[in-house]
C-alpha positions as CSV (number, residue, x, y, z in Angstrom):
1,M,141.6,113.5,66.7
2,K,140.6,115.7,63.6
3,R,138.7,119.0,64.7
4,S,135.3,118.2,63.7
5,I,135.2,115.0,65.9
6,R,136.1,116.9,68.5
7,S,134.4,119.8,68.5
8,L,131.3,116.8,67.9
9,L,132.3,115.3,70.9
10,L,132.5,118.8,72.4
11,S,128.7,119.4,71.9
12,L,127.9,116.4,72.8
13,R,129.7,116.7,76.4
14,V,128.3,120.5,76.6
15,L,124.5,118.8,75.8
16,L,125.2,116.6,78.6
17,L,126.3,118.9,81.1
18,S,123.6,121.3,80.2
19,A,120.1,118.7,80.0
20,G,121.5,116.3,82.7
21,P,120.0,117.9,85.7
22,L,117.0,117.7,83.8
23,A,117.4,114.3,82.8
24,L,117.8,113.1,86.5
25,A,115.5,114.9,87.9
26,V,113.0,113.5,85.2
27,A,114.6,110.0,86.1
28,A,113.9,110.9,89.7
29,A,110.3,111.6,89.6
30,V,109.9,108.4,87.7
31,V,111.3,106.4,90.3
32,L,109.5,107.9,92.6
33,A,106.3,107.6,90.6
34,F,107.2,104.0,90.1
35,W,108.0,103.3,93.7
36,W,104.7,104.8,95.0
37,L,102.4,103.6,92.7
38,N,103.9,100.0,92.8
39,P,102.5,98.7,89.2
40,N,103.8,95.4,89.0
41,P,101.8,92.9,90.7
42,P,103.5,90.3,93.4
43,K,104.8,87.1,91.9
44,R,102.9,84.9,94.1
45,V,99.1,85.1,95.2
46,V,97.4,83.0,97.1
47,L,93.8,81.6,96.4
48,A,91.7,80.0,98.5
49,T,89.0,77.2,97.0
50,G,87.6,74.0,98.7
51,P,87.8,70.5,98.9
52,E,89.6,68.1,96.6
53,Q,87.3,67.2,94.2
54,S,84.9,70.1,94.1
55,A,84.1,72.6,91.5
56,Y,86.2,75.3,93.4
57,A,89.5,73.0,93.5
58,E,88.6,72.5,89.3
59,F,88.3,76.4,89.0
60,G,91.7,77.3,91.3
61,Q,93.0,74.9,88.8
62,R,91.9,76.9,85.8
63,Y,92.7,80.3,87.2
64,A,96.4,79.3,88.4
65,Q,96.9,78.1,84.3
66,A,96.0,81.3,83.3
67,L,98.2,83.6,85.5
68,A,101.0,80.9,84.9
69,R,100.9,82.5,81.5
70,V,101.8,86.2,82.8
71,G,104.6,84.8,85.3
72,I,102.5,85.2,88.5
73,E,102.4,82.1,90.4
74,L,98.6,80.9,91.7
75,V,99.1,79.0,95.3
76,L,96.0,77.3,95.3
77,L,95.1,77.2,99.3
78,P,92.6,73.8,99.9
79,S,89.9,74.6,102.5
80,E,86.8,72.9,104.0
81,G,84.4,75.2,101.3
82,A,83.2,78.9,100.8
83,R,82.6,79.8,105.2
84,H,86.3,78.7,106.0
85,N,87.7,80.8,102.6
86,L,86.3,83.6,104.3
87,E,87.6,83.3,107.2
88,L,91.2,83.1,105.3
89,L,90.4,85.7,103.6
90,R,89.9,87.5,107.2
91,T,92.8,86.4,108.6
92,G,95.0,87.5,105.8
93,E,96.0,83.6,104.7
94,A,94.7,83.7,101.4
95,D,94.6,87.0,99.0
96,L,91.5,85.7,97.1
97,G,88.9,83.2,97.7
98,F,85.3,82.1,96.2
99,V,82.7,82.7,98.4
100,Q,79.4,81.4,98.2
101,G,76.2,83.6,99.2
102,G,74.2,82.8,102.3
103,S,77.4,80.6,103.1
104,A,77.9,82.8,106.2
105,P,76.9,86.4,107.7
106,L,79.6,89.0,107.2
107,A,80.9,90.9,109.8
108,L,80.7,94.1,110.4
109,G,84.7,94.5,109.3
110,D,83.8,92.8,105.8
111,Q,82.5,95.7,104.0
112,Q,86.1,97.8,104.7
113,A,88.2,94.9,104.5
114,L,87.0,93.1,101.7
115,V,85.9,93.2,98.0
116,S,83.7,91.6,95.6
117,L,85.2,90.9,91.9
118,G,81.9,90.1,90.7
119,S,79.6,86.5,90.7
120,L,81.5,84.1,88.9
121,F,78.5,81.4,88.3
122,V,75.5,80.0,90.3
123,E,75.6,76.7,92.7
124,P,72.5,74.9,93.3
125,V,71.5,73.0,96.2
126,W,71.6,69.5,95.2
127,V,69.4,67.3,97.8
128,F,70.6,63.7,96.5
129,Y,68.5,60.8,98.3
130,R,68.5,56.9,98.1
131,A,65.5,55.5,96.6
132,Q,66.1,52.4,99.0
133,A,65.2,55.1,101.8
134,V,62.1,56.2,100.0
135,R,60.8,52.0,100.1
136,T,62.1,51.4,103.5
137,R,59.4,54.1,104.3
138,G,56.4,52.5,102.0
139,G,57.1,54.4,99.1
140,D,56.9,53.4,95.2
141,A,60.9,53.1,94.5
142,L,60.2,53.7,91.0
143,H,58.2,56.8,91.6
144,P,59.7,58.8,94.4
145,P,57.2,60.5,96.7
146,V,59.6,62.9,98.3
147,A,59.0,66.6,96.6
148,R,59.7,68.9,99.5
149,I,61.9,69.6,102.2
150,P,60.1,68.8,105.3
151,E,59.7,64.7,104.1
152,L,62.8,63.9,105.1
153,S,62.2,64.7,108.8
154,G,63.8,61.7,111.1
155,W,66.2,61.2,107.7
156,R,70.2,60.8,108.1
157,V,71.4,63.9,106.2
158,G,75.0,64.7,105.6
159,V,75.1,68.3,105.7
160,G,79.0,68.9,105.1
161,T,81.5,70.5,107.1
162,A,81.0,73.8,108.7
163,G,83.7,75.4,107.0
164,S,81.9,74.4,103.3
165,G,79.1,77.3,104.3
166,V,76.1,74.6,103.2
167,P,75.1,74.0,107.0
168,E,74.9,77.3,107.3
169,L,72.7,77.4,104.0
170,F,70.4,74.2,104.7
171,S,69.5,75.8,108.1
172,S,68.7,78.9,106.1
173,I,66.2,76.4,104.2
174,L,64.9,74.7,107.3
175,D,63.8,77.9,109.3
176,A,61.9,78.6,105.7
177,N,60.1,75.8,106.3
178,R,59.9,76.2,110.2
179,L,61.8,73.2,111.0
180,S,64.2,72.7,113.4
181,D,67.3,70.8,112.8
182,K,66.6,68.7,115.4
183,R,64.2,67.0,113.1
184,F,66.9,65.5,111.6
185,T,70.2,63.5,112.0
186,L,72.7,65.7,110.6
187,S,76.4,65.0,109.3
188,N,79.4,67.0,109.2
189,A,81.2,64.6,107.4
190,D,83.7,65.9,104.3
191,Q,82.7,65.7,101.0
192,T,84.0,62.7,100.1
193,S,83.1,61.0,103.2
194,A,79.9,61.9,103.0
195,T,79.5,60.6,99.7
196,V,81.0,57.2,100.4
197,A,78.7,56.6,103.5
198,F,75.8,57.5,101.2
199,L,76.5,55.1,98.8
200,A,76.9,52.9,101.6
201,G,73.6,53.4,103.0
202,K,74.9,54.6,106.1
203,L,73.3,58.3,105.2
204,D,69.7,58.9,103.8
205,A,70.6,62.2,101.7
206,L,72.9,64.3,101.0
207,V,73.2,68.3,100.5
208,F,75.7,69.6,98.3
209,A,75.5,73.4,96.9
210,S,78.0,72.9,94.3
211,A,78.4,74.3,90.8
212,P,77.5,71.3,88.1
213,E,81.3,70.7,87.7
214,S,82.0,69.4,90.6
215,P,82.9,65.5,89.9
216,M,80.9,64.2,92.8
217,V,77.5,66.2,91.4
218,Q,78.4,64.6,87.7
219,M,79.0,61.3,89.7
220,L,75.5,61.6,91.6
221,L,73.5,63.0,89.1
222,Q,74.4,59.2,87.3
223,T,74.0,57.0,89.7
224,P,71.4,54.3,89.8
225,G,69.2,54.3,92.6
226,V,70.1,57.8,93.7
227,A,67.6,60.7,93.7
228,L,67.4,64.3,93.2
229,L,64.8,66.3,95.2
230,P,63.0,68.9,93.1
231,F,62.0,72.2,94.7
232,A,58.8,72.8,93.2
233,Q,58.7,76.1,95.6
234,N,61.7,77.7,94.0
235,E,60.4,80.6,93.3
236,A,59.0,81.4,96.8
237,Y,62.5,80.4,98.3
238,A,64.1,83.1,95.9
239,R,61.4,85.9,97.1
240,R,62.2,84.7,101.0
241,L,66.2,84.3,100.6
242,G,67.6,87.0,99.0
243,F,70.9,84.9,98.4
244,L,69.0,82.5,96.7
245,K,67.8,82.3,93.0
246,P,65.6,80.2,90.5
247,V,66.9,77.6,88.4
248,V,66.1,75.0,86.3
249,L,68.1,71.6,85.5
250,P,66.7,70.9,81.3
251,Q,65.7,67.8,80.3
252,G,68.7,65.6,78.9
253,V,70.8,68.2,79.8
254,V,73.5,65.5,82.1
255,D,72.9,62.8,79.8
256,L,71.1,63.8,76.3
257,A,71.8,59.8,75.0
258,A,70.3,58.7,78.6
259,N,67.7,61.3,78.6
260,L,68.9,62.4,82.1
261,P,66.6,64.2,84.0
262,A,63.7,62.8,82.2
263,H,62.3,65.9,83.2
264,N,62.9,69.6,84.2
265,V,64.0,69.7,87.7
266,P,62.9,73.0,89.6
267,L,66.0,73.6,91.6
268,I,66.9,77.2,94.0
269,A,70.9,78.2,93.5
270,T,72.9,80.3,95.7
271,T,75.4,82.9,93.6
272,T,79.4,82.3,94.4
273,S,81.8,85.7,94.1
274,L,85.0,85.8,94.0
275,V,86.6,88.0,96.9
276,A,90.1,89.7,97.6
277,R,91.2,91.5,100.5
278,V,91.1,95.1,100.0
279,D,94.8,95.9,99.6
280,T,95.6,92.9,96.8
281,H,97.2,94.9,94.0
282,P,94.8,96.1,91.1
283,A,96.9,94.7,88.9
284,V,95.9,90.8,90.6
285,V,92.3,91.7,90.4
286,Q,92.2,92.8,87.0
287,L,94.2,89.8,85.8
288,M,91.5,87.4,88.1
289,A,88.6,89.2,86.5
290,Q,89.7,89.0,82.8
291,T,90.5,84.7,83.7
292,A,86.8,85.0,85.2
293,V,85.6,86.5,81.9
294,G,86.9,83.5,79.8
295,L,86.3,80.7,82.4
296,H,82.7,81.6,83.3
297,G,81.4,83.9,80.1
298,E,79.7,80.5,78.0
299,A,76.8,79.0,78.4
300,G,76.2,76.3,81.1
301,W,73.8,74.4,82.5
302,F,72.4,77.2,84.1
303,S,73.0,80.1,82.4
304,Q,73.2,81.7,79.2
305,A,76.3,82.4,77.3
306,R,77.9,86.2,78.8
307,E,75.3,85.5,81.5
308,F,78.4,85.3,83.9
309,P,80.4,87.0,85.9
310,N,78.6,89.7,86.2
311,L,78.1,92.6,89.1
312,A,74.4,91.6,90.5
313,N,73.7,89.9,93.5
314,A,77.4,91.8,95.7
315,Q,77.1,91.6,99.0
316,L,80.4,93.0,99.4
317,P,81.9,96.6,97.5
318,L,82.8,96.1,93.7
319,A,86.6,96.2,93.0
320,A,86.8,98.9,90.6
321,D,89.3,97.5,88.4
322,A,86.9,94.9,88.5
323,V,84.1,97.1,87.6
324,R,86.4,97.8,84.6
325,V,86.9,94.7,83.3
326,L,83.7,93.4,83.9
327,S,82.2,96.7,82.1
328,G,84.7,97.5,79.4
329,G,86.4,94.4,78.8
330,S,90.2,94.5,78.7
331,P,92.4,97.5,78.8
332,W,92.9,98.3,75.0
333,L,96.6,98.4,74.8
334,Q,96.8,94.6,76.6
335,R,95.3,93.8,73.0
336,Y,98.7,95.1,71.1
337,A,101.5,94.9,74.2
338,P,102.7,92.3,76.7
339,F,101.1,92.5,80.0
340,W,104.0,94.0,82.2
341,L,104.3,96.8,79.6
342,A,100.2,97.3,79.3
343,N,99.8,97.1,82.9
344,V,103.0,99.5,83.7
345,V,101.6,102.1,81.3
346,E,98.1,101.7,82.6
347,R,99.2,102.3,86.1
348,M,101.7,105.2,85.8
349,W,100.0,107.1,82.7
350,L,98.6,109.6,84.8
351,A,101.8,110.3,86.7
352,L,104.4,110.1,83.8
353,G,101.4,112.7,82.1
354,L,102.3,115.2,84.9
355,I,106.1,114.7,84.9
356,V,105.8,115.2,81.1
357,A,103.8,118.7,81.7
358,L,106.4,119.6,84.1
359,A,109.2,118.8,82.3
360,L,108.6,120.4,79.2
361,P,108.6,123.6,80.3
362,L,111.7,123.4,82.3
363,S,113.2,121.6,79.1
364,R,113.0,125.5,77.8
365,I,116.1,126.2,79.8
366,V,118.2,123.6,78.0
367,P,119.3,125.6,75.0
368,P,120.1,128.9,76.7
369,L,121.8,126.6,78.9
370,Y,123.9,125.1,76.2
371,T,124.7,128.7,74.3
372,M,126.0,129.8,78.4
373,R,128.2,126.7,78.2
374,I,129.5,127.1,74.7
375,R,130.2,131.0,74.4
376,S,131.9,130.6,78.1
377,R,134.7,129.1,76.8
378,V,135.5,132.0,74.3
379,Y,134.0,134.8,76.7
380,R,136.4,133.6,79.6
381,W,139.4,134.7,77.8
382,Y,138.0,138.2,77.4
383,A,138.8,139.0,81.1
384,E,142.3,138.1,80.5
385,L,142.0,140.4,77.2
386,R,140.6,143.1,79.1
387,D,143.3,143.2,81.4
388,I,146.1,143.4,79.3
389,E,144.3,146.3,77.7
390,D,144.4,148.1,81.1
391,R,147.9,147.2,82.4
392,A,149.0,148.8,78.3
393,D,147.0,151.6,79.7
394,S,148.4,152.3,82.4
395,A,152.4,152.0,81.2
396,A,153.6,155.1,80.1
397,P,155.6,155.4,77.2
398,D,159.2,156.3,77.9
399,G,161.0,155.0,75.0
400,A,163.6,152.0,75.5
401,G,163.0,152.3,79.8
402,P,161.0,149.8,82.1
403,A,157.9,150.8,79.9
404,A,158.7,149.3,77.2
405,Q,159.5,146.3,78.7
406,R,156.5,146.0,80.1
407,L,154.8,146.5,76.6
408,R,156.8,144.0,75.1
409,G,155.9,141.2,77.6
410,L,151.9,142.3,77.4
411,V,152.5,141.6,73.6
412,D,154.0,138.1,74.6
413,E,151.1,137.8,76.4
414,L,149.2,138.6,73.3
415,N,150.7,136.4,71.1
416,A,150.5,133.2,74.0
417,L,146.6,134.1,74.3
418,E,146.0,133.9,70.6
419,L,148.0,130.8,70.5
420,K,145.4,129.6,73.0
421,A,143.1,130.9,71.0
422,A,143.5,129.0,67.4
423,A,143.8,126.0,69.7
424,M,140.6,126.7,71.0
425,V,137.5,124.1,69.5
426,V,134.2,125.2,69.6
427,P,131.0,123.6,67.3
428,L,131.0,125.2,63.8
429,A,127.6,127.4,64.6
430,Y,129.6,129.0,67.4
431,T,132.9,129.7,65.3
432,D,132.0,133.5,64.7
433,E,132.4,133.6,68.7
434,L,136.3,132.2,68.1
435,Y,137.0,134.6,65.1
436,A,135.7,137.1,67.2
437,L,138.4,136.8,69.8
438,R,140.9,136.8,67.5
439,S,140.3,139.8,65.8
440,H,140.2,141.8,69.4
441,I,143.2,140.2,70.1
442,Q,144.7,141.2,66.5
443,L,142.9,144.9,67.8
444,V,145.0,145.0,70.9
445,R,148.2,144.3,69.8
446,K,147.5,147.1,67.4
447,K,146.7,149.8,69.8
448,L,150.0,148.7,71.7
449,L,152.3,148.7,69.0
450,L,150.7,151.9,68.0
451,R,151.5,153.4,71.6
452,Q,155.4,152.9,71.2
453,P,157.5,150.7,68.7
454,I,158.8,148.2,70.4
455,P,162.0,146.4,69.0
456,D,161.7,143.3,67.0
457,H,158.1,144.7,67.3
458,P,157.5,147.2,64.4
459,A,154.3,149.8,64.5
460,P,151.9,149.0,62.5
461,V,150.9,151.1,59.9
462,P,147.8,152.3,60.3
463,E,145.1,152.0,57.7
464,P,144.4,155.7,55.3
465,F,141.2,157.4,56.2
466,V,139.2,157.8,53.4
467,K,136.4,160.3,53.3
468,T,133.3,159.2,51.3
């Protein structure tokens, strides 16, 4: 192998030995920070949605498709509705869920165990009734006289399952009207069964609290013989019940060609939030908030463009990662890098900065350590050279006696040492150290031969001293 290649390999080896401990320490610190911060989100997350054919189920499918694009499986857990979702979050069966304002009272521990990712959309309170039910009570089917909740007294009303949260919401509406639920025949059948019973005439009215994207709502709004109860006092309801807000179903928004509805319909609506357990991974919270901006940011029947999602009407503490997304948008690095890389950098930049800040001062010891290791390859022979010189000083000259033999042996040792020095490989930048060693070996040899000539080793002729 060429001496230049051996020199290069030696330089690399010494460099690795010098910088290796620092590199291992930095790598260990990075691994420890990665383990401690856990920047990568889990591959599987559970979202509590709602009944089949509900708006929650529809939105859940869209969230699942969005998270699948970054390699996260969003498992959709069907439920009875918002109240049931809250229970699933409390028990840990779900990581996230849709929760409707006013659907259930919050427990004491919810403020510490749950966080809100913001308000996603409004869910109007839809009270559908059959025109035939009005006719049988003496009304005019073409102009239904039902305009207020008290006028439903005595009717058979489907309010959904207890887990949907609608019974709790409807009970609050009845309390605001100073009505008892005993004045109604309430049915707690599920949404699909109640709709079938309603269309079959077994129920007089249905109460839904759902986004207009719900297939059931869409179907009932366009079903002949089904009327929608207006809430003319919607402003008053919003003042009395803080979780409600007044909204208006615009004329023709259901079907412009058929002009459905034929006039603006005042309604009341509750706000639905996306709620997560407090231990949900921050990257998942961020992804869900970003997806919410894309899914719910467009104009809808009851909202302007970019009105939702927002941070208003939060009944639970807001998640910090969701606040950053809804207030400032997605992190800039995610616009240019894959999600996994951007997420790792975002979660670990502070730890990485601290590691670099500590490693930079420590790295200053690497060059001196490298120099010391290279020079030690040369300097270690000086101990042997010094030992030879000390032994030569202790050997008294006695012609051809034992002392002369010892000096001859010392010269042989010097020759062997010089051969070792000649075979030694050092980087070019340190060749002067090697040549200095060889010149010092020659200097000691001259000293020995000047003290006593040895056969076969003529004494060197001293250089003349020239006075200047």
